[in-house]
C-alpha positions as CSV (number, residue, x, y, z in Angstrom):
1,M,0.0,0.0,0.0
2,E,1.3,3.5,-0.8
3,V,1.5,5.4,2.4
4,G,0.9,8.8,0.7
5,K,-2.7,7.8,-0.1
6,M,-3.2,6.4,3.4
7,K,-2.0,9.7,4.9
8,K,-4.3,11.8,2.8
9,A,-7.3,9.8,4.0
10,V,-6.6,10.4,7.6
11,L,-5.1,13.9,7.5
12,G,-5.9,15.8,10.6
13,R,-6.8,12.8,12.8
14,G,-3.4,12.6,14.4
15,L,-0.4,10.3,14.0
16,K,-2.1,7.3,15.4
17,A,-4.5,7.4,12.5
18,L,-1.7,7.1,10.1
19,I,-0.9,3.6,11.1
20,P,-3.9,1.5,12.0
21,E,-2.9,-1.7,13.9
22,K,-3.4,-3.8,10.7
23,E,-0.9,-1.6,8.8
24,E,2.0,-1.8,11.3
25,G,4.5,-4.5,10.3
26,R,3.3,-4.6,6.7
27,I,5.5,-3.4,3.8
28,H,4.7,0.0,2.3
29,M,6.2,2.1,-0.5
30,I,7.2,5.6,0.7
31,S,8.7,8.5,-1.2
32,V,12.4,9.0,-0.3
33,S,11.7,12.7,0.0
34,E,9.4,12.1,3.0
35,I,12.0,10.2,5.0
36,Q,14.1,12.1,7.5
37,P,17.5,10.6,8.5
38,G,17.6,9.0,11.9
39,T,19.2,10.9,14.8
40,H,20.3,7.8,16.7
41,Q,22.6,6.2,14.0
42,A,25.4,4.1,15.4
43,R,27.3,4.3,12.1
44,K,28.9,7.8,11.9
45,S,31.1,7.2,8.8
46,F,29.7,6.2,5.4
47,N,32.2,5.1,2.7
48,A,31.3,6.8,-0.5
49,D,32.6,3.9,-2.7
50,S,30.6,1.4,-0.6
51,I,27.4,3.4,-1.0
52,T,27.9,3.7,-4.7
53,S,28.5,0.0,-5.0
54,L,25.4,-0.7,-3.0
55,A,23.4,1.7,-5.3
56,E,24.5,-0.4,-8.3
57,T,23.4,-3.6,-6.6
58,L,20.0,-2.0,-5.8
59,K,19.6,-1.1,-9.5
60,Q,20.0,-4.8,-10.4
61,D,18.2,-6.5,-7.5
62,G,16.1,-3.8,-5.8
63,I,15.8,-3.4,-2.1
64,I,15.4,-6.8,-0.5
65,Q,15.3,-5.8,3.1
66,P,12.8,-2.9,3.8
67,L,13.8,0.1,5.8
68,V,12.2,0.8,9.2
69,V,10.5,4.1,9.8
70,S,8.3,5.7,12.4
71,P,5.8,8.6,12.1
72,S,7.3,12.1,12.5
73,G,5.2,15.2,11.9
74,T,3.9,15.0,8.3
75,G,6.7,12.6,7.3
76,W,8.7,9.7,8.5
77,K,11.8,9.3,10.7
78,L,14.2,6.6,9.7
79,I,14.9,4.0,12.4
80,A,17.0,1.5,10.4
81,G,18.5,1.4,6.9
82,E,20.4,4.6,6.3
83,R,22.9,3.0,3.9
84,R,20.0,1.6,1.9
85,L,18.3,5.0,1.8
86,R,21.4,6.8,0.7
87,A,22.1,4.2,-2.0
88,A,18.5,4.3,-3.2
89,K,18.8,8.1,-3.7
90,I,21.9,7.6,-5.7
91,A,20.2,4.8,-7.7
92,G,17.4,7.2,-8.6
93,F,14.7,5.5,-6.6
94,K,11.6,7.7,-6.0
95,K,10.1,5.3,-3.4
96,V,11.5,2.6,-1.1
97,P,9.9,-0.3,0.7
98,V,9.5,0.3,4.5
99,T,7.9,-1.3,7.5
100,I,6.3,1.1,10.0
101,K,6.9,1.0,13.8
102,D,4.6,3.2,15.9
103,T,7.1,3.9,18.7
104,D,8.3,6.7,20.9
105,E,11.6,8.4,20.6
106,A,13.4,6.3,23.2
107,S,12.3,3.0,21.7
108,A,13.2,4.2,18.2
109,A,16.6,5.1,19.4
110,F,17.1,1.7,21.0
111,I,15.9,-0.2,17.9
112,S,18.2,1.9,15.6
113,L,21.3,1.4,17.8
114,I,20.7,-2.3,18.2
115,E,20.0,-2.9,14.5
116,N,23.2,-1.2,13.6
117,L,25.3,-2.8,16.3
118,Q,24.3,-6.3,15.0
119,R,25.8,-5.6,11.6
120,E,29.2,-7.1,10.9
121,D,30.4,-4.3,8.5
122,L,30.2,-1.6,11.2
123,N,33.4,0.4,11.7
124,P,34.9,-0.7,15.1
125,L,34.9,2.9,16.3
126,D,31.3,3.4,15.3
127,E,30.5,0.1,17.1
128,A,32.2,1.4,20.3
129,S,30.4,4.7,20.1
130,G,27.1,2.9,19.6
131,L,27.7,0.7,22.6
132,E,28.6,3.7,24.7
133,A,25.4,5.5,23.5
134,L,23.3,2.6,24.6
135,M,24.8,2.5,28.0
136,K,24.5,6.2,28.6
137,K,21.0,6.8,27.0
138,F,19.4,3.8,28.7
139,S,21.5,3.5,31.8
140,L,22.6,0.0,30.9
141,T,25.6,-1.9,32.3
142,Q,28.2,-3.6,30.1
143,E,26.5,-7.0,30.9
144,A,23.1,-5.7,29.9
145,V,24.4,-4.3,26.6
146,A,26.3,-7.4,25.9
147,E,23.1,-9.5,26.3
148,R,21.1,-7.2,24.0
149,V,23.6,-7.3,21.1
150,G,24.6,-10.9,21.5
151,K,28.2,-10.5,22.6
152,S,30.2,-11.4,25.7
153,R,30.9,-8.7,28.3
154,S,34.6,-9.0,27.7
155,T,34.1,-8.3,23.9
156,V,31.9,-5.2,24.8
157,A,34.6,-4.0,27.3
158,N,37.4,-4.4,24.7
159,T,35.4,-2.6,22.1
160,L,34.6,0.3,24.5
161,R,38.3,0.6,25.3
162,L,38.9,1.8,21.8
163,L,37.3,5.2,22.7
164,K,39.9,5.7,25.4
165,F,42.8,5.3,23.0
166,P,44.9,8.5,22.2
167,E,43.2,10.9,19.8
168,D,45.6,10.2,16.9
169,I,44.8,6.5,17.0
170,V,41.0,7.1,17.3
171,L,41.2,9.5,14.3
172,A,43.1,7.1,12.1
173,L,40.8,4.2,13.0
174,G,37.7,6.3,12.4
175,E,39.0,7.2,9.0
176,G,39.7,3.6,8.1
177,K,43.4,4.2,7.7
178,I,44.3,1.6,10.3
179,S,42.6,-1.6,11.5
180,E,41.4,-2.4,15.0
181,G,44.4,-4.7,15.4
182,H,46.8,-1.8,14.5
183,A,45.0,0.4,17.0
184,R,45.5,-2.0,19.8
185,A,49.2,-2.5,19.0
186,L,49.7,1.3,18.8
187,S,48.0,1.9,22.1
188,V,51.0,0.7,24.1
189,I,53.2,3.4,22.6
190,K,53.3,6.4,25.0
191,D,55.4,8.7,22.9
192,P,53.1,10.8,20.6
193,R,55.8,11.5,18.1
194,K,56.8,7.8,17.8
195,R,53.1,6.9,17.5
196,K,52.5,9.5,14.8
197,H,55.6,8.2,12.8
198,I,54.4,4.6,13.0
199,I,50.8,5.5,11.9
200,H,52.4,7.3,8.9
201,R,54.3,4.1,8.1
202,I,51.2,1.9,8.5
203,I,49.4,4.1,5.9
204,N,52.3,4.4,3.5
205,E,54.1,1.1,3.9
206,H,51.2,-1.1,4.7
207,L,52.8,-2.5,7.9
208,S,51.2,-5.5,9.5
209,V,50.0,-5.7,13.1
210,R,52.9,-8.0,13.8
211,E,55.4,-5.4,12.5
212,I,53.7,-2.7,14.7
213,E,54.1,-5.0,17.7
214,F,57.8,-5.3,17.0
215,L,58.2,-1.5,16.6
216,S,56.2,-0.8,19.8
217,S,58.3,-3.2,21.8
218,G,61.5,-1.4,20.8
219,K,62.9,-4.5,19.1
220,K,64.5,-4.3,15.7
221,T,63.3,-6.6,13.0
222,G,66.0,-9.0,12.0
223,P,67.2,-9.8,8.5
224,K,64.7,-12.6,8.2
225,N,61.8,-10.2,8.8
226,R,63.1,-7.6,6.3
227,Q,63.1,-10.3,3.6
228,V,59.4,-10.8,3.8
229,S,58.1,-9.9,0.4
230,A,55.9,-6.9,-0.2
231,E,53.3,-9.3,-1.6
232,I,53.1,-11.4,1.5
233,R,52.9,-8.3,3.7
234,E,50.1,-6.9,1.5
235,I,48.2,-10.2,1.8
236,A,48.5,-10.2,5.6
237,E,47.4,-6.6,5.7
238,K,44.3,-7.2,3.6
239,L,43.3,-10.2,5.7
240,E,43.7,-8.2,8.9
241,S,41.6,-5.4,7.4
242,S,38.9,-7.8,6.3
243,L,38.8,-9.9,9.4
244,S,39.5,-7.1,11.9
245,T,42.1,-9.2,13.8
246,K,45.7,-10.0,13.8
247,V,46.8,-12.3,10.9
248,E,50.2,-13.8,10.2
249,V,51.2,-15.1,6.8
250,K,54.4,-17.2,6.4
251,A,55.7,-18.4,3.1
252,N,59.0,-20.0,2.0
253,K,60.8,-19.7,-1.4
254,K,58.7,-22.6,-2.7
255,N,55.5,-20.5,-2.0
256,Q,54.5,-22.9,0.8
257,G,53.6,-21.8,4.2
258,H,50.7,-21.1,6.5
259,I,48.2,-18.4,7.7
260,K,47.6,-17.9,11.4
261,I,44.5,-16.0,12.4
262,H,44.4,-14.8,16.0
263,F,41.2,-14.5,18.1
264,F,40.9,-13.1,21.7
265,S,37.5,-14.4,22.9
266,S,35.0,-17.0,22.1
267,D,32.7,-14.4,20.5
268,E,35.5,-13.3,18.2
269,L,36.1,-16.9,17.2
270,D,32.4,-17.3,16.4
271,R,32.5,-14.1,14.3
272,L,35.6,-15.3,12.4
273,I,34.0,-18.7,11.7
274,K,30.9,-17.0,10.3
275,R,32.9,-14.7,8.2
276,L,35.1,-17.4,6.8
277,S,32.2,-19.7,6.2
278,R,30.4,-17.4,3.8
């Protein structure tokens, strides 16, 4: 059902009249111009290339998962699906499928944060900010938040710790210039100048998490480490970026070797298994 027609029929009778009980939960088509961005979005950074790529996918396959909105004045407030909304606009969609939730501001905020925090492609810093927002806005403990988002308390605690890292690390992580593994390795470096220099090297030389650990420990990499080919180092870096954890790639002259993927909790192991099983 097109919501525009439904709204005209009940204009002036209040927001409740916009969404009779039988309409809530059903899929409707709403004009993108009537949807306002949500104010409780966990994701703070949106990669332009990723949105453009999603727009191309939407042109081919359409929007499979409807957006979630709630009534707001004469329009609609987005609760979940901001990436899809942005991509739909780029793809030239005039209307998008949505489900309507008649909910108050606090409930809408909670749904929006939870929906985003359960996505695997969320930037680790955005995830940390979203968890913190849940705790502060709804007076929840780490244990309570962990239960709501399906993670262990230790995983939530480790993620929140990212927000306490020095500003230069947080900035580089938020911009996607370093991985979460890099950020944790950098956090032990107390000298800001040394940290800045190593961040610069990570960006320009694609240093692995293992190499950062060597540099932060003050040890010098031996001849064997310097002989690691740029190709192997790049592979390790890509894997670390994709899996958001420490990865070691070893190879000999015959191109034989092994890949070691590190995990630091049972939740992280489950996440890695799901990612690798796709």
